N, C-alpha and C positions, 0 to 999 in steps of 0.2 A: 504493499499500500504505499506507493511513495509517487514523488513527482520532482522532477528538477526544471527540465524545461517543457516537462510533459507531464501527463497525469493519469489515473486509473479511474474508469467509470464505475460505479456499484448500482445496481436497479435502477438504471434510467437518467441519472443525471450527472453534470460534470462542473468541474469549477477551474477558471482561467485566470492566472494572476498576471498582472502587470501593474495594475492597481490591483482592485479586486472585486469580482462581480459574480453573482451567481445564476447559472442559466438552468433551467428546468429540462429534463430529459423523460417525462413521463409518457404513457402510452399514446398521446394524441397528437399526430402529425402536425396538426394546426396550431401546435403550442410551441413548436421547435422556435427556439431563440426568444422566448418571452423571458422578460427579466423577472427573477421573482425575490431580488432586493433592490434598493436602490444602490447607488455607487457608494461603496464603502471606503472611508480613510483608514490606510494601513498604516502609514508613517506619516506624521504631520510635522516633521524635524526636517524635511527634505525641500528646500525653497525652489519652486518650479522656476525655471524650466529644467531643473537639473534631473539626473535619471540615475536608477538603481538597477542593477541587475536583480531578478527575483527566482526563489524556488518556492513552491509549493506542496503540501503533503496533507493528508487526511486520514481520520481513523474511522473505525467501522460505525460510529454513531455520527459522524458527519462533521465533527470537530476539524478544525484544520489549522495549520501554522504555517505562516510566511517567513522566510528567511531573505534577507537583502544585504547587498555590497554597494556601497557608494564609493567610485574610484576616485583617486586625484585626477586632474584638480579640481573637480569640482566642488566640493565642500571640506577640503583638508584632508587629515589622515583617512586612510582606508579603514573602514569598520564593517563587521558583520552582525547583523541583528536581527532579532526574531520578534515575532507577536503571535500570540493565540488567540483563536475565535471559536465562539460557539457555532452550531450548525447553521444558525440562523443569520451568521455574520456579526452578533455580538462581541466585542473584545473581552478577554478573559485577561484583565490586566493590561500593563504597559508593555512598550517595548523593552527588549532585554539586549543587552550587547554581549557577545560571544566573544568575539576577537577584535584587535583593533591595531592601528598603526603600521602594521607591517605585513597585513594580508593582503591577497591578490586573487582575482576571479570569481565568478559566480559561487556562492555557497552551495554545496550538495546537501539536500535534505530528503530525509525519508522517514516513514512512521509506519507503526505496526497497528494492530486491529485495536490494542487498548489505549493508544493514545502516547506509547514511549515514541520518543524520537531522536536522530541523530542528525548533527550537522559536521559536514567534512568539509575542510579548507587548506589551503597551501599557504605558507607562511614563510616569511625571510627575515623573522627577527632575533634568531638567536647569535649570540655574540661572537660565534665562530664564523657566522657568514653562510652556514650550510643552509639548505633549503630542507623545509620539513612539509610534511603532511600529516594535519590533526584531524581526529574526530572527537566530538563532543557527545556523550548521552544525556539525554533528558527523561525524566518521569513525565507522563501525563499531565502534571500540573506546573511543568515547565522548569522544574528545579535540576539542576546539574547533579549527575551521577558521577561522582568520583573526579577527577581531573582529566583534562583531555588526552585521549589515547593517541601515541605516536604511532601512526601508520606506517611512514616513511621517511627516511632521512638519506639527503643526498648531497654529495661535495660540491659546494658552490663553485669552486675553482674551475671544474669540469663538466658541470651539467648546465643546462639551459632548459627552462620550462618554456611552453608556448606563451603568446601574447595573452594577458588577462581577460581580454574580452571573449575568449574561448573557455569551453566547459571542459578544463584539462583535469577536473577532479570530479566522479560521479558517485552516486550512492544508491543502493536500494536496501529495504528492510522487509522480511518476510512477515507473515502474521505473528508470529511468536517473537519477534524481535532481534533474530539473528540478523547482522547486517554485512554488506558487502561494499567495500570502497575500490574504484578502479581510478587510475591515473597514467598520464604519459610524460616521458621525460626524455632528453637527448643528449648524449655525452661525447664531449670530444675524444677521436683516438688519434690525434695527430694529424700528421700528414702535411703535404705542403700547405702553407697558410693556415694550417690547423683547421681543415674544412673537411676532414674525414671525420663522420661520426657512426654513432650507433643510436637510434631511437627505439625505446622499449615502451610496450603498454603492459601494466601489470595489474593485479588484482588480490586483494586480501581480505578473508571472511572472520567475521567477529560474534562474538557471543554478545547477548544484550548488556551484559555488564562491561564489555568492553574488552574481555581477555580475547586473544586471537586464537583461532582454531588452528592455524598454521602460520609458517613464514609466506611471505608476498610471492604469486604464482604469475608467470609470465603469460601473457596471452598472445602476443606477437613481438617479434624483435627483427629489426633490419639494420644492416650496415650500407650508408650510402654517403654521399656528398652532404654535408650539413646544409639544412634549408629551412629556412624561416618558415613556420606553420608548415613544417612537414607532415604532421599529423594533425587534424582538424577535428575539435569538439568530440572528445570520446564519450559515449553515452552507455548506461545501463538500464534495461528495461526488464521488469519483473512481472510474474502473473501471479495469481491469487496462490498458485502450488508452491510458490517460492523457485520456481524455475526461471532463467534470466538469459538474456543476450547481452553482450558487448558489442557495441558498433562504433565504427571510427571511420573518418575520412582520409586519404591520403593526398598531399598537394599533387595538383595535378593528373591524379590519378582515381580509382574508384573508391566507393564505400566498401568497406570489409566488416563480417561478422562473425563472432564465434558464439556458440551455445553454450549453456551451463544447466547441470542440475542443481537441486536446492542446495546440497551439498557441497557447491561448487566444484564437482567433478567435470571435467569438458566431456560433451556429448558430440562435439564437432571439431574439425580443426578451422583454422581462420580460412574463410571462403569470400570470395568477390561476390557483392549484389548487383547484378545488372540492372542498368538504370537508363533512362531515356538518354542516348548518346549525345555528346557534346558535337557543335556543328564543326568547329575548328579548334587548333590548337590553344587559341587564345581565350576561349570560352572556359568559364569556371563554374563548378558546383561550388556555391555558397553556403548559407545555413542550412542545416538539416535536423530532424527530430526524431525519436522512435518510440514505439509502445509495441508491448507483447500482450497478444491476446491468451485468453485463458485455455484455447485450443493448440496454442503453441506458435501459431502464425504471427510473423512480424510484421507491422506498419511502419514502412520509411516515409516520412514527408521531407521534400528537398526541394532547392531551388536553383535553377541554372541563369547564369548571366551570359548573354550573349554580346561578344566584343569584334570590331574588325579596327585593324591597326591602333590598339588601344583605346578605341572608343565604344563607349556602350550605344549599341544599335537596335535593341528593343528592349522591352520591359523584363524584369527578373521575372520570371514564371515559376510558380509553386507546383509539384508534382507530387503525387500519392502513389505508391507500390505496395502492393502486397506480396509476402514471400511464405512459402514452405520451405523451409531449412535456408537455402541459397538460391532457390529456384522461383522466378516470379509466378504468383498464383493469379492468373486474370492479366489484363490490361493495364498499363500506367492510366493513371488518371490526372487530367490538367485541371488543377483546383482554381489557379488564379492566375494572371497577370499583373504584377504590381510595379509600380513606378520606383524610382530610386530618387533621393534628395541629390542636390547638385554635386554633393561630394562623392556619390557613389556608395553611401552606406547601405548597407543589405537589409536592413529591417530585421526583423525578427521571427519565430517560427515556432510553434508548440503543436504537441498531439497528444491525446490521450485515448485509450481504448475503450470501448463501449462491453459491459458485462455480458450483452446477447451476441457480441459480435460487432464488428466494425469500428468506426473510430470518429472523433472529431477533430478538425485541422483549425488551429487559430494562427493569424499571420499579423503583421503589419504592415501597412503600405505608405511610402514617404511621399507620395504623389504632390500632396498639398504641404509637407511638413518643410516648408523653405522659409526663411526670413521670419521666424517667428510665429508663423501659423501652427497647425496642427497636423499630426498624421493620424491615419484611422487604422481600427483593429477590427478584423472580420473574423467569422466562423463559419464552417461549414461541416455537416454532419453527413457520413456515409455509412452506408449498411454493409454487412459481412460480404456482399459480393460487390463491394466498390462502387455502388451506385449513390450519388446525391440523394439525401432525404431531405435537406432544407438548407440554406445560408442565410446569415443575419449578422448585422452590426452589434460589434462588441464594446467599442467607445472610442476615444480621442486620446492623443499624448502631445505633451508639447515637443517641440523640434529644435529650434535654433539656441543651443547651448552657446552662451557670449565666449566662455573661455577657450571653449575647443574650434569656434569658427562656424560660419551658418551652414545648415544643414546635417549637423551632427547630432542626430537624435536617436534614442536608444528604448525602445519601447519595453525592454526588461520584462519579456512576457513568459508566463508559465502557467499552466493549467492542469486542474486535477477535478475530480469529481466529489458530490457529498453523497451520504449513505443511501441516498435513492437513487444515484447516479446522474443527477444534474450536474452542470459543469461551472465551477469556478474559474474565472479568469482573473489574472492579476498582471499588472502592468506598471512600470517605473517605481515599483515600491512604493505606490502611493494610493492606489484605487485597485478595489477588487469588486466582483459582482456576480451573482448566481443567474444561469441563465437553464432553461429548458431544452433537453437535446431530443426529445421524442415529441 
């Protein structure tokens, strides 16, 4: 029961987070996208138009937690904060700071059926200068359980993490509270101008009390020329049985997946996920999000940006593809064509699986988000056969960030479901809302 930049649906409703809003997924098609709550203020200490990166997760009763991170130079030091909410969106206490000053990247958040949750992050604050990945477990009432758990430590002199705007730490938690943390790193191996390197994706499984089951396990490892952003956005997607999939992208290359049983035993090798092909070598796969259905099928939402001689020549397109293992199940679906701001920012993308099959895709569109105007957030619900059930508007977000320059807006989008299967959407660490998905 976890959500990072994606979420899980239960009994027909889902939650998306960028701010926060709830959308219902009850059994009446005519109610798809009906707001079930007003827009809820998640964080009241982030002055607009500043943006935060968000994660959201919920328990079996529909109570949910939003965690967020605001990067420099927007509001000073980087901090990770969370806030708990009841199923109807009522805040359960004030915002709580988890870590600050030396953290980087979107916090990875996951929750079990009883409301225990874990937040994982990467940190650069040790006096040695080494990089760390930590995880902190919390009880259902938001109280920290013990000290932060050291998931991994990497030598700063030879290790490069990828850029903080990418999800390089991911987390998933099963019904009983066991959790998995995945991450990627890139290490210099020397060579001319120190450009030969090895990048590695790893994961580690923990008990609810933070005790590790074992040492870290390698998901995939590759030696190549060091390349900025060689690995893009490592994702973990877990279903109700606790089985999970690790998905990542490679720079200029494919998306890849590896599947695991609930005890973190691999059930497949790393495999390429065939997708809508790029038109030419200058095109890129940008943002993507994943969800794992209870039947074991994987949902991949992703975007393609088409370039000619370095110039964007068509709107970024959002696609949805379903997989059985690494084999496409059905045709790819074109969800939407979205515009980019003047800077070429990619916007954001999130997905959640529906309990009865199918999923909901939520995305941001920067078409109007230039010069201090706003960007829009939309959602579309799909059946288990990848047929569209309905699309609707989620909300809007401020774009023009003064310190970063015009057009640099971050929707900070994440999504999960409530106990009935309705959709909570959260964006910019400021708003949330619940919507119907059926």
